[in-house]
PDBQT receptor file of N, H, CA, C and O in Angstrom, charges set to zero:
ATOM      1  N   UNK A   1      15.597   1.592 -56.497  1.00  0.00    +0.000 N 
ATOM      2  CA  UNK A   1      15.662   1.199 -55.099  1.00  0.00    +0.000 C 
ATOM      3  C   UNK A   1      14.387   1.625 -54.383  1.00  0.00    +0.000 C 
ATOM      4  O   UNK A   1      13.915   2.749 -54.554  1.00  0.00    +0.000 OA
ATOM      5  N   UNK A   2      13.849   0.743 -53.601  1.00  0.00    +0.000 N 
ATOM      6  H   UNK A   2      14.233  -0.170 -53.462  1.00  0.00    +0.000 HD
ATOM      7  CA  UNK A   2      12.628   1.032 -52.844  1.00  0.00    +0.000 C 
ATOM      8  C   UNK A   2      12.982   1.526 -51.441  1.00  0.00    +0.000 C 
ATOM      9  O   UNK A   2      13.929   1.043 -50.822  1.00  0.00    +0.000 OA
ATOM     10  N   UNK A   3      12.211   2.489 -50.954  1.00  0.00    +0.000 N 
ATOM     11  H   UNK A   3      11.441   2.882 -51.457  1.00  0.00    +0.000 HD
ATOM     12  CA  UNK A   3      12.415   3.007 -49.603  1.00  0.00    +0.000 C 
ATOM     13  C   UNK A   3      11.913   2.025 -48.566  1.00  0.00    +0.000 C 
ATOM     14  O   UNK A   3      10.926   1.317 -48.769  1.00  0.00    +0.000 OA
ATOM     15  N   UNK A   4      12.626   2.002 -47.439  1.00  0.00    +0.000 N 
ATOM     16  H   UNK A   4      13.428   2.577 -47.274  1.00  0.00    +0.000 HD
ATOM     17  CA  UNK A   4      12.189   1.279 -46.252  1.00  0.00    +0.000 C 
ATOM     18  C   UNK A   4      11.799   2.321 -45.210  1.00  0.00    +0.000 C 
ATOM     19  O   UNK A   4      12.081   3.507 -45.378  1.00  0.00    +0.000 OA
ATOM     20  N   UNK A   5      11.156   1.884 -44.145  1.00  0.00    +0.000 N 
ATOM     21  H   UNK A   5      10.926   0.920 -44.008  1.00  0.00    +0.000 HD
ATOM     22  CA  UNK A   5      10.763   2.821 -43.095  1.00  0.00    +0.000 C 
ATOM     23  C   UNK A   5      11.969   3.532 -42.495  1.00  0.00    +0.000 C 
ATOM     24  O   UNK A   5      11.831   4.628 -41.952  1.00  0.00    +0.000 OA
ATOM     25  N   UNK A   6      13.140   2.928 -42.585  1.00  0.00    +0.000 N 
ATOM     26  H   UNK A   6      13.252   2.037 -43.026  1.00  0.00    +0.000 HD
ATOM     27  CA  UNK A   6      14.351   3.534 -42.029  1.00  0.00    +0.000 C 
ATOM     28  C   UNK A   6      14.934   4.630 -42.918  1.00  0.00    +0.000 C 
ATOM     29  O   UNK A   6      15.839   5.345 -42.488  1.00  0.00    +0.000 OA
ATOM     30  N   UNK A   7      14.446   4.776 -44.123  1.00  0.00    +0.000 N 
ATOM     31  H   UNK A   7      13.711   4.195 -44.472  1.00  0.00    +0.000 HD
ATOM     32  CA  UNK A   7      14.919   5.812 -45.050  1.00  0.00    +0.000 C 
ATOM     33  C   UNK A   7      14.185   7.133 -44.800  1.00  0.00    +0.000 C 
ATOM     34  O   UNK A   7      13.545   7.692 -45.691  1.00  0.00    +0.000 OA
ATOM     35  N   UNK A   8      14.299   7.599 -43.586  1.00  0.00    +0.000 N 
ATOM     36  H   UNK A   8      14.819   7.145 -42.862  1.00  0.00    +0.000 HD
ATOM     37  CA  UNK A   8      13.533   8.757 -43.110  1.00  0.00    +0.000 C 
ATOM     38  C   UNK A   8      13.787  10.000 -43.952  1.00  0.00    +0.000 C 
ATOM     39  O   UNK A   8      12.840  10.670 -44.362  1.00  0.00    +0.000 OA
ATOM     40  N   UNK A   9      15.055  10.317 -44.215  1.00  0.00    +0.000 N 
ATOM     41  H   UNK A   9      15.824   9.772 -43.882  1.00  0.00    +0.000 HD
ATOM     42  CA  UNK A   9      15.397  11.539 -44.964  1.00  0.00    +0.000 C 
ATOM     43  C   UNK A   9      14.838  11.510 -46.381  1.00  0.00    +0.000 C 
ATOM     44  O   UNK A   9      14.270  12.494 -46.854  1.00  0.00    +0.000 OA
ATOM     45  N   UNK A  10      15.002  10.393 -47.043  1.00  0.00    +0.000 N 
ATOM     46  H   UNK A  10      15.464   9.593 -46.659  1.00  0.00    +0.000 HD
ATOM     47  CA  UNK A  10      14.530  10.272 -48.419  1.00  0.00    +0.000 C 
ATOM     48  C   UNK A  10      13.011  10.381 -48.492  1.00  0.00    +0.000 C 
ATOM     49  O   UNK A  10      12.461  11.020 -49.389  1.00  0.00    +0.000 OA
ATOM     50  N   UNK A  11      12.350   9.748 -47.539  1.00  0.00    +0.000 N 
ATOM     51  H   UNK A  11      12.797   9.228 -46.811  1.00  0.00    +0.000 HD
ATOM     52  CA  UNK A  11      10.882   9.811 -47.482  1.00  0.00    +0.000 C 
ATOM     53  C   UNK A  11      10.442  11.252 -47.231  1.00  0.00    +0.000 C 
ATOM     54  O   UNK A  11       9.523  11.745 -47.884  1.00  0.00    +0.000 OA
ATOM     55  N   UNK A  12      11.094  11.919 -46.292  1.00  0.00    +0.000 N 
ATOM     56  H   UNK A  12      11.841  11.518 -45.762  1.00  0.00    +0.000 HD
ATOM     57  CA  UNK A  12      10.737  13.304 -45.971  1.00  0.00    +0.000 C 
ATOM     58  C   UNK A  12      10.920  14.218 -47.177  1.00  0.00    +0.000 C 
ATOM     59  O   UNK A  12      10.084  15.085 -47.431  1.00  0.00    +0.000 OA
ATOM     60  N   UNK A  13      12.000  14.029 -47.916  1.00  0.00    +0.000 N 
ATOM     61  H   UNK A  13      12.679  13.324 -47.710  1.00  0.00    +0.000 HD
ATOM     62  CA  UNK A  13      12.249  14.851 -49.102  1.00  0.00    +0.000 C 
ATOM     63  C   UNK A  13      11.157  14.652 -50.141  1.00  0.00    +0.000 C 
ATOM     64  O   UNK A  13      10.671  15.615 -50.735  1.00  0.00    +0.000 OA
ATOM     65  N   UNK A  14      10.778  13.414 -50.354  1.00  0.00    +0.000 N 
ATOM     66  H   UNK A  14      11.172  12.632 -49.871  1.00  0.00    +0.000 HD
ATOM     67  CA  UNK A  14       9.742  13.149 -51.353  1.00  0.00    +0.000 C 
ATOM     68  C   UNK A  14       8.382  13.676 -50.900  1.00  0.00    +0.000 C 
ATOM     69  O   UNK A  14       7.620  14.203 -51.711  1.00  0.00    +0.000 OA
ATOM     70  N   UNK A  15       8.076  13.538 -49.623  1.00  0.00    +0.000 N 
ATOM     71  H   UNK A  15       8.694  13.110 -48.965  1.00  0.00    +0.000 HD
ATOM     72  CA  UNK A  15       6.814  14.086 -49.110  1.00  0.00    +0.000 C 
ATOM     73  C   UNK A  15       6.782  15.602 -49.260  1.00  0.00    +0.000 C 
ATOM     74  O   UNK A  15       5.749  16.171 -49.611  1.00  0.00    +0.000 OA
ATOM     75  N   UNK A  16       7.906  16.256 -48.996  1.00  0.00    +0.000 N 
ATOM     76  H   UNK A  16       8.746  15.794 -48.711  1.00  0.00    +0.000 HD
ATOM     77  CA  UNK A  16       7.981  17.713 -49.135  1.00  0.00    +0.000 C 
ATOM     78  C   UNK A  16       7.714  18.139 -50.573  1.00  0.00    +0.000 C 
ATOM     79  O   UNK A  16       7.108  19.185 -50.808  1.00  0.00    +0.000 OA
ATOM     80  N   UNK A  17       8.155  17.345 -51.526  1.00  0.00    +0.000 N 
ATOM     81  H   UNK A  17       8.647  16.495 -51.336  1.00  0.00    +0.000 HD
ATOM     82  CA  UNK A  17       7.921  17.659 -52.932  1.00  0.00    +0.000 C 
ATOM     83  C   UNK A  17       6.477  17.386 -53.338  1.00  0.00    +0.000 C 
ATOM     84  O   UNK A  17       5.876  18.173 -54.068  1.00  0.00    +0.000 OA
ATOM     85  N   UNK A  18       5.926  16.283 -52.869  1.00  0.00    +0.000 N 
ATOM     86  H   UNK A  18       6.414  15.644 -52.276  1.00  0.00    +0.000 HD
ATOM     87  CA  UNK A  18       4.592  15.877 -53.310  1.00  0.00    +0.000 C 
ATOM     88  C   UNK A  18       3.459  16.552 -52.551  1.00  0.00    +0.000 C 
ATOM     89  O   UNK A  18       2.332  16.612 -53.044  1.00  0.00    +0.000 OA
ATOM     90  N   UNK A  19       3.743  17.056 -51.367  1.00  0.00    +0.000 N 
ATOM     91  H   UNK A  19       4.658  17.008 -50.967  1.00  0.00    +0.000 HD
ATOM     92  CA  UNK A  19       2.682  17.667 -50.546  1.00  0.00    +0.000 C 
ATOM     93  C   UNK A  19       3.107  19.067 -50.105  1.00  0.00    +0.000 C 
ATOM     94  O   UNK A  19       3.119  19.389 -48.917  1.00  0.00    +0.000 OA
ATOM     95  N   UNK A  20       3.448  19.875 -51.083  1.00  0.00    +0.000 N 
ATOM     96  H   UNK A  20       3.438  19.613 -52.048  1.00  0.00    +0.000 HD
ATOM     97  CA  UNK A  20       3.942  21.225 -50.805  1.00  0.00    +0.000 C 
ATOM     98  C   UNK A  20       2.911  22.103 -50.109  1.00  0.00    +0.000 C 
ATOM     99  O   UNK A  20       3.268  23.041 -49.398  1.00  0.00    +0.000 OA
ATOM    100  N   UNK A  21       1.639  21.800 -50.313  1.00  0.00    +0.000 N 
ATOM    101  H   UNK A  21       1.349  21.038 -50.892  1.00  0.00    +0.000 HD
ATOM    102  CA  UNK A  21       0.575  22.614 -49.723  1.00  0.00    +0.000 C 
ATOM    103  C   UNK A  21       0.342  22.300 -48.251  1.00  0.00    +0.000 C 
ATOM    104  O   UNK A  21      -0.372  23.031 -47.566  1.00  0.00    +0.000 OA
ATOM    105  N   UNK A  22       0.944  21.210 -47.757  1.00  0.00    +0.000 N 
ATOM    106  H   UNK A  22       1.524  20.616 -48.313  1.00  0.00    +0.000 HD
ATOM    107  CA  UNK A  22       0.730  20.779 -46.381  1.00  0.00    +0.000 C 
ATOM    108  C   UNK A  22       1.791  21.349 -45.446  1.00  0.00    +0.000 C 
ATOM    109  O   UNK A  22       2.956  21.474 -45.823  1.00  0.00    +0.000 OA
ATOM    110  N   UNK A  23       1.386  21.693 -44.232  1.00  0.00    +0.000 N 
ATOM    111  H   UNK A  23       0.439  21.591 -43.925  1.00  0.00    +0.000 HD
ATOM    112  CA  UNK A  23       2.326  22.048 -43.183  1.00  0.00    +0.000 C 
ATOM    113  C   UNK A  23       2.584  20.765 -42.396  1.00  0.00    +0.000 C 
ATOM    114  O   UNK A  23       1.693  20.292 -41.690  1.00  0.00    +0.000 OA
ATOM    115  N   UNK A  24       3.784  20.192 -42.503  1.00  0.00    +0.000 N 
ATOM    116  H   UNK A  24       4.508  20.576 -43.076  1.00  0.00    +0.000 HD
ATOM    117  CA  UNK A  24       4.039  18.890 -41.890  1.00  0.00    +0.000 C 
ATOM    118  C   UNK A  24       3.848  18.869 -40.376  1.00  0.00    +0.000 C 
ATOM    119  O   UNK A  24       3.646  17.807 -39.788  1.00  0.00    +0.000 OA
ATOM    120  N   UNK A  25       3.912  20.030 -39.753  1.00  0.00    +0.000 N 
ATOM    121  H   UNK A  25       4.076  20.893 -40.231  1.00  0.00    +0.000 HD
ATOM    122  CA  UNK A  25       3.724  20.101 -38.309  1.00  0.00    +0.000 C 
ATOM    123  C   UNK A  25       2.309  19.684 -37.901  1.00  0.00    +0.000 C 
ATOM    124  O   UNK A  25       2.098  19.225 -36.778  1.00  0.00    +0.000 OA
ATOM    125  N   UNK A  26       1.349  19.840 -38.802  1.00  0.00    +0.000 N 
ATOM    126  H   UNK A  26       1.521  20.212 -39.714  1.00  0.00    +0.000 HD
ATOM    127  CA  UNK A  26      -0.051  19.576 -38.468  1.00  0.00    +0.000 C 
ATOM    128  C   UNK A  26      -0.627  18.356 -39.181  1.00  0.00    +0.000 C 
ATOM    129  O   UNK A  26      -1.841  18.151 -39.174  1.00  0.00    +0.000 OA
ATOM    130  N   UNK A  27       0.234  17.545 -39.796  1.00  0.00    +0.000 N 
ATOM    131  H   UNK A  27       1.220  17.711 -39.802  1.00  0.00    +0.000 HD
ATOM    132  CA  UNK A  27      -0.227  16.343 -40.487  1.00  0.00    +0.000 C 
ATOM    133  C   UNK A  27      -0.483  15.242 -39.464  1.00  0.00    +0.000 C 
ATOM    134  O   UNK A  27       0.355  14.966 -38.606  1.00  0.00    +0.000 OA
ATOM    135  N   UNK A  28      -1.653  14.620 -39.571  1.00  0.00    +0.000 N 
ATOM    136  H   UNK A  28      -2.333  14.844 -40.268  1.00  0.00    +0.000 HD
ATOM    137  CA  UNK A  28      -1.983  13.499 -38.671  1.00  0.00    +0.000 C 
ATOM    138  C   UNK A  28      -1.176  12.274 -39.084  1.00  0.00    +0.000 C 
ATOM    139  O   UNK A  28      -0.885  12.075 -40.264  1.00  0.00    +0.000 OA
ATOM    140  N   UNK A  29      -0.822  11.464 -38.107  1.00  0.00    +0.000 N 
ATOM    141  H   UNK A  29      -1.059  11.625 -37.149  1.00  0.00    +0.000 HD
ATOM    142  CA  UNK A  29      -0.034  10.268 -38.388  1.00  0.00    +0.000 C 
ATOM    143  C   UNK A  29      -0.770   9.296 -39.303  1.00  0.00    +0.000 C 
ATOM    144  O   UNK A  29      -0.131   8.582 -40.074  1.00  0.00    +0.000 OA
ATOM    145  N   UNK A  30      -2.075   9.254 -39.237  1.00  0.00    +0.000 N 
ATOM    146  H   UNK A  30      -2.595   9.834 -38.611  1.00  0.00    +0.000 HD
ATOM    147  CA  UNK A  30      -2.825   8.372 -40.135  1.00  0.00    +0.000 C 
ATOM    148  C   UNK A  30      -2.647   8.808 -41.582  1.00  0.00    +0.000 C 
ATOM    149  O   UNK A  30      -2.473   7.972 -42.469  1.00  0.00    +0.000 OA
ATOM    150  N   UNK A  31      -2.689  10.115 -41.821  1.00  0.00    +0.000 N 
ATOM    151  H   UNK A  31      -2.830  10.794 -41.101  1.00  0.00    +0.000 HD
ATOM    152  CA  UNK A  31      -2.460  10.633 -43.177  1.00  0.00    +0.000 C 
ATOM    153  C   UNK A  31      -1.006  10.419 -43.593  1.00  0.00    +0.000 C 
ATOM    154  O   UNK A  31      -0.730  10.025 -44.727  1.00  0.00    +0.000 OA
ATOM    155  N   UNK A  32      -0.091  10.677 -42.686  1.00  0.00    +0.000 N 
ATOM    156  H   UNK A  32      -0.314  10.997 -41.765  1.00  0.00    +0.000 HD
ATOM    157  CA  UNK A  32       1.331  10.514 -42.989  1.00  0.00    +0.000 C 
ATOM    158  C   UNK A  32       1.631   9.063 -43.384  1.00  0.00    +0.000 C 
ATOM    159  O   UNK A  32       2.342   8.821 -44.359  1.00  0.00    +0.000 OA
ATOM    160  N   UNK A  33       1.103   8.124 -42.649  1.00  0.00    +0.000 N 
ATOM    161  H   UNK A  33       0.524   8.321 -41.857  1.00  0.00    +0.000 HD
ATOM    162  CA  UNK A  33       1.293   6.705 -42.951  1.00  0.00    +0.000 C 
ATOM    163  C   UNK A  33       0.758   6.381 -44.347  1.00  0.00    +0.000 C 
ATOM    164  O   UNK A  33       1.421   5.705 -45.133  1.00  0.00    +0.000 OA
ATOM    165  N   UNK A  34      -0.417   6.859 -44.639  1.00  0.00    +0.000 N 
ATOM    166  H   UNK A  34      -0.956   7.408 -44.000  1.00  0.00    +0.000 HD
ATOM    167  CA  UNK A  34      -1.040   6.605 -45.943  1.00  0.00    +0.000 C 
ATOM    168  C   UNK A  34      -0.211   7.218 -47.068  1.00  0.00    +0.000 C 
ATOM    169  O   UNK A  34      -0.009   6.580 -48.101  1.00  0.00    +0.000 OA
ATOM    170  N   UNK A  35       0.271   8.449 -46.883  1.00  0.00    +0.000 N 
ATOM    171  H   UNK A  35       0.107   8.967 -46.044  1.00  0.00    +0.000 HD
ATOM    172  CA  UNK A  35       1.052   9.123 -47.909  1.00  0.00    +0.000 C 
ATOM    173  C   UNK A  35       2.389   8.430 -48.146  1.00  0.00    +0.000 C 
ATOM    174  O   UNK A  35       2.827   8.303 -49.289  1.00  0.00    +0.000 OA
ATOM    175  N   UNK A  36       3.037   7.982 -47.076  1.00  0.00    +0.000 N 
ATOM    176  H   UNK A  36       2.681   8.085 -46.148  1.00  0.00    +0.000 HD
ATOM    177  CA  UNK A  36       4.312   7.277 -47.232  1.00  0.00    +0.000 C 
ATOM    178  C   UNK A  36       4.088   5.990 -48.018  1.00  0.00    +0.000 C 
ATOM    179  O   UNK A  36       4.832   5.697 -48.954  1.00  0.00    +0.000 OA
ATOM    180  N   UNK A  37       3.083   5.230 -47.648  1.00  0.00    +0.000 N 
ATOM    181  H   UNK A  37       2.479   5.468 -46.888  1.00  0.00    +0.000 HD
ATOM    182  CA  UNK A  37       2.801   3.965 -48.331  1.00  0.00    +0.000 C 
ATOM    183  C   UNK A  37       2.438   4.170 -49.798  1.00  0.00    +0.000 C 
ATOM    184  O   UNK A  37       2.620   3.268 -50.615  1.00  0.00    +0.000 OA
ATOM    185  N   UNK A  38       1.927   5.345 -50.132  1.00  0.00    +0.000 N 
ATOM    186  H   UNK A  38       1.779   6.078 -49.469  1.00  0.00    +0.000 HD
ATOM    187  CA  UNK A  38       1.533   5.641 -51.514  1.00  0.00    +0.000 C 
ATOM    188  C   UNK A  38       2.689   6.150 -52.379  1.00  0.00    +0.000 C 
ATOM    189  O   UNK A  38       2.534   6.285 -53.592  1.00  0.00    +0.000 OA
ATOM    190  N   UNK A  39       3.845   6.433 -51.769  1.00  0.00    +0.000 N 
ATOM    191  H   UNK A  39       3.970   6.324 -50.783  1.00  0.00    +0.000 HD
ATOM    192  CA  UNK A  39       4.984   6.909 -52.556  1.00  0.00    +0.000 C 
ATOM    193  C   UNK A  39       5.413   5.846 -53.557  1.00  0.00    +0.000 C 
ATOM    194  O   UNK A  39       5.451   4.658 -53.239  1.00  0.00    +0.000 OA
ATOM    195  N   UNK A  40       5.731   6.281 -54.753  1.00  0.00    +0.000 N 
ATOM    196  H   UNK A  40       5.700   7.247 -55.011  1.00  0.00    +0.000 HD
ATOM    197  CA  UNK A  40       6.120   5.348 -55.825  1.00  0.00    +0.000 C 
ATOM    198  C   UNK A  40       7.355   4.532 -55.456  1.00  0.00    +0.000 C 
ATOM    199  O   UNK A  40       7.483   3.378 -55.866  1.00  0.00    +0.000 OA
ATOM    200  N   UNK A  41       8.256   5.119 -54.691  1.00  0.00    +0.000 N 
ATOM    201  H   UNK A  41       8.152   6.057 -54.358  1.00  0.00    +0.000 HD
ATOM    202  CA  UNK A  41       9.504   4.442 -54.341  1.00  0.00    +0.000 C 
ATOM    203  C   UNK A  41       9.443   3.722 -53.001  1.00  0.00    +0.000 C 
ATOM    204  O   UNK A  41      10.466   3.223 -52.531  1.00  0.00    +0.000 OA
ATOM    205  N   UNK A  42       8.283   3.655 -52.380  1.00  0.00    +0.000 N 
ATOM    206  H   UNK A  42       7.452   4.060 -52.762  1.00  0.00    +0.000 HD
ATOM    207  CA  UNK A  42       8.180   2.989 -51.085  1.00  0.00    +0.000 C 
ATOM    208  C   UNK A  42       7.914   1.506 -51.291  1.00  0.00    +0.000 C 
ATOM    209  O   UNK A  42       7.043   1.126 -52.073  1.00  0.00    +0.000 OA
ATOM    210  N   UNK A  43       8.673   0.665 -50.582  1.00  0.00    +0.000 N 
ATOM    211  H   UNK A  43       9.381   0.973 -49.947  1.00  0.00    +0.000 HD
ATOM    212  CA  UNK A  43       8.509  -0.763 -50.798  1.00  0.00    +0.000 C 
ATOM    213  C   UNK A  43       8.538  -1.604 -49.539  1.00  0.00    +0.000 C 
ATOM    214  O   UNK A  43       8.704  -2.821 -49.620  1.00  0.00    +0.000 OA
ATOM    215  N   UNK A  44       8.382  -0.989 -48.375  1.00  0.00    +0.000 N 
ATOM    216  H   UNK A  44       8.247   0.000 -48.309  1.00  0.00    +0.000 HD
ATOM    217  CA  UNK A  44       8.421  -1.739 -47.125  1.00  0.00    +0.000 C 
ATOM    218  C   UNK A  44       7.015  -2.185 -46.721  1.00  0.00    +0.000 C 
ATOM    219  O   UNK A  44       6.019  -1.760 -47.308  1.00  0.00    +0.000 OA
ATOM    220  N   UNK A  45       6.957  -3.030 -45.727  1.00  0.00    +0.000 N 
ATOM    221  H   UNK A  45       7.765  -3.374 -45.250  1.00  0.00    +0.000 HD
ATOM    222  CA  UNK A  45       5.694  -3.537 -45.209  1.00  0.00    +0.000 C 
ATOM    223  C   UNK A  45       4.998  -2.435 -44.406  1.00  0.00    +0.000 C 
ATOM    224  O   UNK A  45       5.563  -1.956 -43.423  1.00  0.00    +0.000 OA
ATOM    225  N   UNK A  46       3.796  -2.023 -44.793  1.00  0.00    +0.000 N 
ATOM    226  H   UNK A  46       3.337  -2.413 -45.592  1.00  0.00    +0.000 HD
ATOM    227  CA  UNK A  46       3.088  -0.972 -44.061  1.00  0.00    +0.000 C 
ATOM    228  C   UNK A  46       2.882  -1.289 -42.578  1.00  0.00    +0.000 C 
ATOM    229  O   UNK A  46       2.759  -0.376 -41.763  1.00  0.00    +0.000 OA
ATOM    230  N   UNK A  47       2.844  -2.546 -42.233  1.00  0.00    +0.000 N 
ATOM    231  H   UNK A  47       2.944  -3.289 -42.896  1.00  0.00    +0.000 HD
ATOM    232  CA  UNK A  47       2.613  -2.948 -40.843  1.00  0.00    +0.000 C 
ATOM    233  C   UNK A  47       3.862  -2.824 -39.968  1.00  0.00    +0.000 C 
ATOM    234  O   UNK A  47       3.768  -2.945 -38.747  1.00  0.00    +0.000 OA
ATOM    235  N   UNK A  48       5.021  -2.586 -40.567  1.00  0.00    +0.000 N 
ATOM    236  H   UNK A  48       5.097  -2.488 -41.559  1.00  0.00    +0.000 HD
ATOM    237  CA  UNK A  48       6.267  -2.459 -39.805  1.00  0.00    +0.000 C 
ATOM    238  C   UNK A  48       6.460  -1.065 -39.223  1.00  0.00    +0.000 C 
ATOM    239  O   UNK A  48       7.473  -0.794 -38.578  1.00  0.00    +0.000 OA
ATOM    240  N   UNK A  49       5.527  -0.214 -39.439  1.00  0.00    +0.000 N 
ATOM    241  H   UNK A  49       4.704  -0.435 -39.963  1.00  0.00    +0.000 HD
ATOM    242  CA  UNK A  49       5.629   1.176 -38.989  1.00  0.00    +0.000 C 
ATOM    243  C   UNK A  49       5.105   1.318 -37.567  1.00  0.00    +0.000 C 
ATOM    244  O   UNK A  49       4.241   0.560 -37.129  1.00  0.00    +0.000 OA
ATOM    245  N   UNK A  50       5.645   2.305 -36.854  1.00  0.00    +0.000 N 
ATOM    246  H   UNK A  50       6.348   2.921 -37.210  1.00  0.00    +0.000 HD
ATOM    247  CA  UNK A  50       5.130   2.640 -35.528  1.00  0.00    +0.000 C 
ATOM    248  C   UNK A  50       5.177   4.162 -35.352  1.00  0.00    +0.000 C 
ATOM    249  O   UNK A  50       5.640   4.887 -36.232  1.00  0.00    +0.000 OA
ATOM    250  N   UNK A  51       4.700   4.619 -34.225  1.00  0.00    +0.000 N 
ATOM    251  H   UNK A  51       4.323   4.029 -33.510  1.00  0.00    +0.000 HD
ATOM    252  CA  UNK A  51       4.610   6.061 -33.970  1.00  0.00    +0.000 C 
ATOM    253  C   UNK A  51       5.982   6.721 -33.973  1.00  0.00    +0.000 C 
ATOM    254  O   UNK A  51       6.123   7.853 -34.437  1.00  0.00    +0.000 OA
ATOM    255  N   UNK A  52       6.988   6.033 -33.463  1.00  0.00    +0.000 N 
ATOM    256  H   UNK A  52       6.874   5.114 -33.086  1.00  0.00    +0.000 HD
ATOM    257  CA  UNK A  52       8.340   6.587 -33.419  1.00  0.00    +0.000 C 
ATOM    258  C   UNK A  52       8.873   6.847 -34.831  1.00  0.00    +0.000 C 
ATOM    259  O   UNK A  52       9.495   7.880 -35.077  1.00  0.00    +0.000 OA
ATOM    260  N   UNK A  53       8.636   5.927 -35.746  1.00  0.00    +0.000 N 
ATOM    261  H   UNK A  53       8.130   5.088 -35.547  1.00  0.00    +0.000 HD
ATOM    262  CA  UNK A  53       9.072   6.097 -37.130  1.00  0.00    +0.000 C 
ATOM    263  C   UNK A  53       8.338   7.264 -37.783  1.00  0.00    +0.000 C 
ATOM    264  O   UNK A  53       8.956   8.093 -38.451  1.00  0.00    +0.000 OA
ATOM    265  N   UNK A  54       7.031   7.331 -37.592  1.00  0.00    +0.000 N 
ATOM    266  H   UNK A  54       6.528   6.658 -37.050  1.00  0.00    +0.000 HD
ATOM    267  CA  UNK A  54       6.254   8.424 -38.182  1.00  0.00    +0.000 C 
ATOM    268  C   UNK A  54       6.694   9.770 -37.626  1.00  0.00    +0.000 C 
ATOM    269  O   UNK A  54       6.751  10.759 -38.356  1.00  0.00    +0.000 OA
ATOM    270  N   UNK A  55       7.006   9.809 -36.334  1.00  0.00    +0.000 N 
ATOM    271  H   UNK A  55       6.960   9.005 -35.740  1.00  0.00    +0.000 HD
ATOM    272  CA  UNK A  55       7.471  11.055 -35.733  1.00  0.00    +0.000 C 
ATOM    273  C   UNK A  55       8.817  11.468 -36.330  1.00  0.00    +0.000 C 
ATOM    274  O   UNK A  55       9.048  12.653 -36.573  1.00  0.00    +0.000 OA
ATOM    275  N   UNK A  56       9.696  10.514 -36.564  1.00  0.00    +0.000 N 
ATOM    276  H   UNK A  56       9.509   9.551 -36.367  1.00  0.00    +0.000 HD
ATOM    277  CA  UNK A  56      10.996  10.817 -37.178  1.00  0.00    +0.000 C 
ATOM    278  C   UNK A  56      10.818  11.352 -38.595  1.00  0.00    +0.000 C 
ATOM    279  O   UNK A  56      11.500  12.293 -38.999  1.00  0.00    +0.000 OA
ATOM    280  N   UNK A  57       9.906  10.753 -39.342  1.00  0.00    +0.000 N 
ATOM    281  H   UNK A  57       9.352   9.988 -39.013  1.00  0.00    +0.000 HD
ATOM    282  CA  UNK A  57       9.627  11.227 -40.702  1.00  0.00    +0.000 C 
ATOM    283  C   UNK A  57       9.053  12.642 -40.649  1.00  0.00    +0.000 C 
ATOM    284  O   UNK A  57       9.452  13.507 -41.429  1.00  0.00    +0.000 OA
ATOM    285  N   UNK A  58       8.127  12.872 -39.738  1.00  0.00    +0.000 N 
ATOM    286  H   UNK A  58       7.803  12.169 -39.104  1.00  0.00    +0.000 HD
ATOM    287  CA  UNK A  58       7.513  14.195 -39.603  1.00  0.00    +0.000 C 
ATOM    288  C   UNK A  58       8.566  15.246 -39.248  1.00  0.00    +0.000 C 
ATOM    289  O   UNK A  58       8.564  16.333 -39.826  1.00  0.00    +0.000 OA
ATOM    290  N   UNK A  59       9.464  14.942 -38.311  1.00  0.00    +0.000 N 
ATOM    291  H   UNK A  59       9.466  14.059 -37.842  1.00  0.00    +0.000 HD
ATOM    292  CA  UNK A  59      10.502  15.892 -37.914  1.00  0.00    +0.000 C 
ATOM    293  C   UNK A  59      11.460  16.182 -39.076  1.00  0.00    +0.000 C 
ATOM    294  O   UNK A  59      11.880  17.323 -39.268  1.00  0.00    +0.000 OA
ATOM    295  N   UNK A  60      11.800  15.154 -39.843  1.00  0.00    +0.000 N 
ATOM    296  H   UNK A  60      11.459  14.227 -39.687  1.00  0.00    +0.000 HD
ATOM    297  CA  UNK A  60      12.674  15.342 -41.000  1.00  0.00    +0.000 C 
ATOM    298  C   UNK A  60      11.972  16.185 -42.062  1.00  0.00    +0.000 C 
ATOM    299  O   UNK A  60      12.609  17.010 -42.717  1.00  0.00    +0.000 OA
ATOM    300  N   UNK A  61      10.689  15.988 -42.234  1.00  0.00    +0.000 N 
ATOM    301  H   UNK A  61      10.172  15.318 -41.702  1.00  0.00    +0.000 HD
ATOM    302  CA  UNK A  61       9.894  16.765 -43.208  1.00  0.00    +0.000 C 
ATOM    303  C   UNK A  61       9.849  18.224 -42.778  1.00  0.00    +0.000 C 
ATOM    304  O   UNK A  61      10.007  19.123 -43.605  1.00  0.00    +0.000 OA
ATOM    305  N   UNK A  62       9.634  18.462 -41.496  1.00  0.00    +0.000 N 
ATOM    306  H   UNK A  62       9.505  17.732 -40.825  1.00  0.00    +0.000 HD
ATOM    307  CA  UNK A  62       9.615  19.838 -40.973  1.00  0.00    +0.000 C 
ATOM    308  C   UNK A  62      10.957  20.503 -41.247  1.00  0.00    +0.000 C 
ATOM    309  O   UNK A  62      11.002  21.648 -41.699  1.00  0.00    +0.000 OA
ATOM    310  N   UNK A  63      12.037  19.804 -40.981  1.00  0.00    +0.000 N 
ATOM    311  H   UNK A  63      12.001  18.875 -40.614  1.00  0.00    +0.000 HD
ATOM    312  CA  UNK A  63      13.383  20.355 -41.226  1.00  0.00    +0.000 C 
ATOM    313  C   UNK A  63      13.598  20.604 -42.719  1.00  0.00    +0.000 C 
ATOM    314  O   UNK A  63      14.256  21.573 -43.098  1.00  0.00    +0.000 OA
ATOM    315  N   UNK A  64      13.060  19.757 -43.545  1.00  0.00    +0.000 N 
ATOM    316  H   UNK A  64      12.525  18.969 -43.238  1.00  0.00    +0.000 HD
ATOM    317  CA  UNK A  64      13.199  19.879 -44.995  1.00  0.00    +0.000 C 
ATOM    318  C   UNK A  64      12.554  21.157 -45.521  1.00  0.00    +0.000 C 
ATOM    319  O   UNK A  64      13.106  21.797 -46.416  1.00  0.00    +0.000 OA
ATOM    320  N   UNK A  65      11.413  21.539 -44.990  1.00  0.00    +0.000 N 
ATOM    321  H   UNK A  65      10.965  21.020 -44.262  1.00  0.00    +0.000 HD
ATOM    322  CA  UNK A  65      10.715  22.727 -45.506  1.00  0.00    +0.000 C 
ATOM    323  C   UNK A  65      11.156  24.028 -44.829  1.00  0.00    +0.000 C 
ATOM    324  O   UNK A  65      10.773  25.111 -45.270  1.00  0.00    +0.000 OA
ATOM    325  N   UNK A  66      11.938  23.934 -43.786  1.00  0.00    +0.000 N 
ATOM    326  H   UNK A  66      12.249  23.053 -43.427  1.00  0.00    +0.000 HD
ATOM    327  CA  UNK A  66      12.402  25.166 -43.114  1.00  0.00    +0.000 C 
ATOM    328  C   UNK A  66      13.602  25.763 -43.784  1.00  0.00    +0.000 C 
ATOM    329  O   UNK A  66      14.108  26.795 -43.342  1.00  0.00    +0.000 OA
TER     330      UNK A  66
């Protein structure tokens, strides 16, 4: 199954595993967008993303590592 932008929790979990050295609180949205699109299980249109979605992913990632 491929992730969509709405799969915030799943994306956050995978980012937490793949980018353990990063503090998600300080990740730029441009980097976050690029990293999400590069996930092996991501299959949505990169252009369907907006700041609100990236912020939700970032908040879920922060919660994941706490």
